[in-house]
C-alpha positions in Angstrom: -3.7 -15.1 3.3 -2.0 -18.1 1.8 -0.7 -15.9 -1.0 0.7 -13.5 1.5 2.4 -16.3 3.5 3.9 -17.8 0.4 5.4 -14.6 -0.8 6.3 -13.0 2.6 6.9 -16.0 5.0 10.6 -15.2 5.3 10.0 -11.6 6.1 7.3 -12.4 8.7 9.5 -15.1 10.3 12.4 -12.7 10.4 10.3 -9.9 11.9 8.9 -12.3 14.5 12.5 -13.2 15.6 13.5 -9.5 15.6 10.5 -8.6 17.8 11.4 -11.4 20.3 14.9 -9.9 20.5 13.5 -6.3 20.9 11.0 -7.4 23.5 13.6 -9.2 25.5 16.2 -6.4 25.6 13.6 -3.8 26.5 12.3 -5.6 29.5 15.7 -7.1 30.5 17.3 -3.7 30.7 14.8 -2.5 33.2 15.5 -5.5 35.4 19.2 -5.4 35.0 19.4 -1.7 35.6 17.9 -2.2 39.1 20.4 -5.0 39.8 23.3 -2.7 38.7 22.0 0.0 41.1 21.0 2.6 38.5 18.4 5.1 39.7 14.9 5.2 38.3 15.6 8.5 36.6 18.8 7.2 35.0 16.9 4.2 33.6 14.2 6.6 32.3 16.9 8.4 30.3 18.1 5.0 28.9 14.6 4.0 27.9 13.9 7.4 26.3 17.0 7.1 24.1 15.3 4.3 22.2 12.6 6.6 21.0 15.2 9.3 20.1 16.9 6.7 17.9 13.5 5.4 16.6 12.4 8.9 15.5 15.8 9.5 13.8 15.7 6.2 12.0 12.2 6.7 10.6 13.4 10.0 9.0 16.7 8.6 7.6 15.8 5.1 6.6 14.1 6.0 3.3 17.3 7.6 2.0 19.4 4.6 3.2 17.1 2.2 1.4 17.2 4.2 -1.9 21.0 4.3 -1.8 21.9 0.6 -1.0 18.6 -1.4 -1.2 16.4 -3.2 1.2 18.5 -6.3 1.7 21.7 -4.5 2.6 19.9 -2.1 5.0 18.1 -5.0 6.7 21.3 -7.1 7.1 23.5 -4.3 8.2 21.1 -2.9 10.9 20.3 -6.4 12.2 24.0 -7.0 12.7 24.3 -3.7 14.6 21.4 -4.6 16.8 22.9 -8.0 17.6 26.3 -6.4 18.5 24.8 -3.7 20.8 22.8 -6.4 22.8 26.0 -8.1 23.7 27.6 -4.8 24.8 25.0 -4.1 27.4 26.2 -6.6 30.0 29.8 -6.1 29.0 29.7 -2.4 29.9 27.1 -1.6 32.5 27.4 2.1 32.2 24.6 4.6 31.8 26.3 6.5 29.0 27.1 3.4 27.0 23.6 2.0 27.6 22.0 5.3 26.5 24.1 5.4 23.3 23.3 1.7 22.7 19.6 2.4 23.0 19.8 5.3 20.5 21.5 3.0 18.1 19.1 0.1 18.6 16.1 2.4 18.3 17.5 3.8 15.1 18.1 0.3 13.7 14.7 -1.1 14.6 13.0 1.9 13.1 14.8 1.5 9.8 14.2 -2.3 9.9 10.5 -1.7 10.3 10.5 0.8 7.4 12.3 -1.9 5.3 10.0 -4.7 6.3 6.8 -2.7 5.9 7.6 -1.6 2.4 8.6 -5.1 1.5 5.3 -6.5 2.9 3.4 -3.9 1.0 5.0 -5.1 -2.2 4.1 -8.7 -1.4 0.4 -8.0 -1.1 -2.2 -6.8 -3.5 -5.6 -5.1 -3.2 -7.4 -8.4 -2.4 -5.2 -9.3 0.6 -3.6 -6.0 1.7 -5.6 -5.7 4.9 -4.9 -9.3 5.9 -1.2 -8.9 5.3 -1.0 -5.8 7.5 -3.1 -7.5 10.2 -0.8 -10.6 10.1 2.3 -8.4 10.3 1.0 -6.5 13.4 0.0 -9.8 15.1 3.5 -11.2 14.4 5.0 -8.1 16.0 2.9 -8.3 19.1 3.3 -12.1 19.5 7.1 -11.7 19.3 7.1 -9.2 22.2 4.8 -11.5 24.3 7.0 -14.6 23.6 10.0 -12.6 24.6 8.7 -12.2 28.1 8.5 -15.9 28.5 12.1 -16.3 27.4 13.2 -14.0 30.2 12.5 -16.9 32.6 15.1 -19.2 31.1 18.2 -17.7 32.8 19.4 -15.4 35.6 19.1 -11.7 34.6 22.3 -10.9 36.4 24.3 -13.0 33.9 25.1 -12.8 30.2 22.8 -15.5 28.8 19.7 -13.4 28.6 21.6 -10.9 26.5 23.1 -13.6 24.3 19.7 -15.1 23.4 18.2 -12.0 21.8 21.5 -11.3 20.1 21.4 -14.7 18.5 17.8 -14.4 17.6 18.4 -11.1 15.8 21.3 -12.7 13.9 19.2 -15.7 12.8 16.3 -13.4 11.8 18.3 -12.1 8.8 18.9 -15.6 7.4 15.4 -16.5 6.0 15.2 -13.0 4.5 18.6 -13.1 2.8 17.9 -16.6 1.5 14.4 -15.8 0.2 13.9 -15.5 -3.6 11.1 -13.0 -3.1 11.8 -9.8 -5.1 12.6 -6.6 -3.3 10.4 -3.7 -4.0 11.1 -0.3 -5.4 11.0 2.1 -2.5 9.3 5.5 -2.4 7.5 7.5 0.3 5.4 10.6 0.0 6.7 14.0 0.9 5.2 14.8 4.3 2.6 17.5 5.0 3.8 20.4 7.2 2.8 20.1 10.8 0.9 23.4 10.7 -1.3 22.1 7.9 -1.8 18.8 9.7 -2.8 20.5 12.9 -5.3 22.7 11.0 -6.8 19.6 9.5 -7.1 17.7 12.8 -6.2 19.3 16.1 -7.4 16.3 18.0 -5.5 13.8 15.9 -2.2 15.8 16.5 -2.7 16.4 20.2 -3.9 12.9 20.7 -0.9 11.4 18.9 1.5 13.4 21.1 -0.2 12.3 24.3 -0.5 8.7 23.2 3.3 8.7 22.4 3.9 9.3 26.1 1.5 6.5 27.1 3.0 4.0 24.7 6.6 4.8 25.5 5.9 4.6 29.3 4.4 1.1 29.0 7.0 -0.2 26.5 10.0 1.5 28.1 9.2 1.8 31.8 7.0 -1.1 32.7 9.9 -3.4 33.6 11.5 -0.5 35.6 8.2 -0.1 37.4 8.2 -3.9 38.2 11.7 -3.8 39.5 10.9 -0.7 41.7 7.7 -2.4 43.0 9.6 -5.5 44.1 8.1 -7.9 41.5 9.9 -11.1 40.7 11.3 -11.6 37.2 8.4 -14.0 36.4 5.9 -11.4 37.6 7.6 -8.6 35.6 7.6 -10.7 32.5 3.9 -11.5 32.9 3.1 -7.8 33.7 4.8 -6.5 30.5 3.3 -9.2 28.3 -0.2 -8.4 29.6 0.0 -4.9 28.1 0.4 -6.4 24.6 -2.1 -9.2 25.1 -4.7 -6.5 25.9 -3.7 -4.6 22.8 -4.4 -7.6 20.6 -7.6 -8.7 22.3 -9.3 -5.3 22.4 -8.0 -3.8 19.1 -10.6 -5.3 16.8 -13.7 -4.9 19.1 -12.9 -1.2 19.5 -12.2 -0.9 15.8 -15.6 -2.5 15.0 -17.3 0.0 17.3 -15.4 2.9 15.7 -17.0 2.2 12.4 -20.5 2.5 13.9 -20.3 5.6 16.2 -18.9 9.1 16.4 -15.1 8.7 16.7 -14.5 11.7 18.9 -17.0 10.3 21.4 -15.3 6.9 21.3 -11.8 8.4 21.7 -13.1 10.1 24.9 -14.7 6.9 26.2 -11.7 4.8 25.5 -9.4 7.4 27.1 -11.6 7.4 30.3 -11.4 3.6 30.5 -7.7 3.8 30.1 -7.5 6.4 32.9 -9.6 4.2 35.2 -7.4 1.2 34.5 -4.3 3.4 35.4 -5.9 4.5 38.7 -6.7 0.9 39.6 -3.0 0.0 39.0 -1.8 3.0 41.0 -3.9 2.3 44.1 -4.3 -1.5 44.0 -1.2 -2.5 42.1 0.2 -4.3 45.2 -2.4 -7.0 44.5 -0.8 -8.8 41.5 -4.0 -10.1 39.8 -5.4 -6.6 39.9 -2.1 -5.2 38.6 -2.4 -7.6 35.6 -6.0 -6.5 35.0 -4.9 -2.8 35.0 -2.1 -3.6 32.5 -4.6 -5.4 30.2 -6.9 -2.4 30.3 -4.2 0.2 29.7 -2.6 -1.8 26.9 -6.0 -2.6 25.5 -7.0 1.1 25.3 -3.7 2.7 24.2 -3.0 0.7 21.1 -6.5 1.0 19.6 -6.4 4.7 20.3 -3.4 5.0 18.0 -5.5 3.5 15.1 -8.6 5.5 16.2 -6.7 8.8 16.0 -5.3 8.0 12.5 -8.8 7.0 11.3 -10.3 10.2 12.8 -7.6 12.4 11.1 -8.3 10.7 7.8 -12.0 11.5 8.1 -11.0 15.2 7.6 -8.5 14.6 4.8 -8.9 14.2 1.1 -7.7 10.9 -0.2 -4.7 12.4 -1.9 -3.6 14.1 1.4 -3.6 11.0 3.6 -0.2 9.6 2.7 1.4 13.1 3.1 -0.2 13.4 6.6 1.1 10.0 7.8 4.7 11.3 8.2 3.5 14.1 10.4 1.4 11.8 12.6 4.3 9.4 13.2 6.7 12.3 13.9 4.3 13.9 16.5 3.8 10.5 18.2 7.6 10.1 18.3 8.1 13.4 20.1 5.7 12.3 22.8 7.4 9.0 23.0 10.8 10.6 23.7 9.4 12.6 26.7 7.3 9.8 28.1 10.0 7.7 29.9 11.8 10.8 31.2 8.7 12.2 32.8 7.6 8.8 34.1 11.0 8.2 35.6 11.0 11.6 37.3 7.5 11.0 38.8 8.6 7.5 40.0 11.7 9.1 41.6 9.6 11.4 43.8 7.5 10.5 46.8 5.0 8.9 44.4 7.3 5.9 44.0 6.3 3.2 41.5 2.8 4.7 41.5 4.1 7.6 39.4 4.2 5.2 36.4 0.4 4.8 36.5 -0.3 8.4 37.5 1.5 9.5 34.4 -0.6 7.4 32.0 -3.7 8.4 33.9 -3.0 12.1 33.4 -2.4 11.6 29.7 -5.5 9.6 29.2 -7.6 12.2 31.1 -6.1 15.0 29.0 -7.0 13.2 25.8 -10.5 12.5 27.0 -11.1 16.2 27.9 -9.6 17.4 24.6 -11.7 15.0 22.6 -14.8 16.3 24.4 -13.7 19.9 23.8 -13.1 19.4 20.1 -16.6 18.0 19.8 -17.9 21.4 20.7 -15.7 23.2 18.2 -16.5 21.5 14.9 -19.4 19.4 13.7 -18.7 15.7 13.5 -18.8 13.7 10.3 -21.7 11.3 9.8 -20.8 7.7 10.7 -21.7 6.5 7.2 -19.3 9.1 5.7 -16.3 8.1 7.8 -13.4 5.9 6.5 -12.7 2.4 7.7 -10.7 1.6 10.9 -7.5 -0.2 10.2 -5.6 -1.8 13.1 -2.1 -0.6 13.7 0.4 -0.8 16.6 2.1 2.3 18.0 5.4 1.1 16.8 4.3 1.5 13.1 6.4 3.6 10.9 5.3 6.0 8.2 5.3 3.2 5.7 2.8 1.1 7.7 0.6 4.2 8.3 0.6 5.0 4.5 -0.1 1.3 3.9 -3.1 1.4 6.3 -4.4 4.5 4.6 -4.3 2.8 1.3 -6.4 -0.1 2.7 -8.9 2.4 4.2 -9.3 4.2 0.9 -9.7 0.9 -1.0 -12.3 -0.3 1.4 -14.2 3.0 1.1 -14.2 2.9 -2.7 -15.1 -0.7 -3.0 -18.9 -0.2 -2.9 -18.5 2.5 -5.6 -16.6 0.1 -7.8 -18.8 -2.9 -7.3 -21.4 -3.6 -10.0 
């Protein structure tokens, strides 16, 4: 771990500051949108646009990096992110906000691709897993810290938009001044979606459904809070609790997944996520219970992402895992685009804010039923023959997924290579 920190501290510090900026602007827009009088459905379009840009960025970033290099891509896109954050309060218009969210989603996706490939180069076989875990923890902590910073000023003013803009600008400094070498960049040609679905129907359907769950909680949680009449402090705590749950429960669920049938665990975790959603839907007016439901939903959805990737890998040959990663990320991105729009439509009906939790509950239930159904269609793999669980966040790009698959393969082959 010390070796990772010494070679990648600038990258990790920069990514932490970027995630603080991203976490602030995502939550702040939901609050500011309500103050500007935008409807729930209008805000759902704005939030969905982030994932449109994110999906586009993950497809185009590799080509950009090959043409001009990691440093230039990182610096250029961080500058764009900083500029767009200032434009939000300057032009409170749905069209401009939507275009801004597409651009920010594109930039963040490409920045993640850059950072993850850089981090992979800084690690070796002995610390690869620790490096990825540290990167994911930094990402999540950045979003949690961002929620606290929202309490430093009035959301109706400019200051809360200036803070993330400044943080994103500063984030580039340690990376550009670092003497760490930049890596050669390459990604694997993706497997066709038809091939991927044939290998793992549950993995593909699950990633699509989970994309909707994740984008709802990342994009619409602050909109829910504003619609439910929560204060800024309560909204900040509510959003942060999703990510706290994801960190706290990721590793216990991962430990269990290496010791029992993964399809069964996917069904169980999905049922727990649905129960947490229903609790939030019916008892969300009691704030401590609302926080508990957010903790459960966040704590179930993020581990499910890693579980579905691990389950898919169990049915792939080692040489096919990297090719499958692009398809998995793409399918998740499609679900993420639809998530905020459907959530916003449901919240705009007679369901009101409760439509937020009803949407996540329906997706969790659908995943639980499909996992149970798939258990009847194909024999499971013996626990001792399954690959290792590697923790990932749902914002991971194809580079991080390939990275995690390398770690899983190395862990699986380690006993064979030991004397």
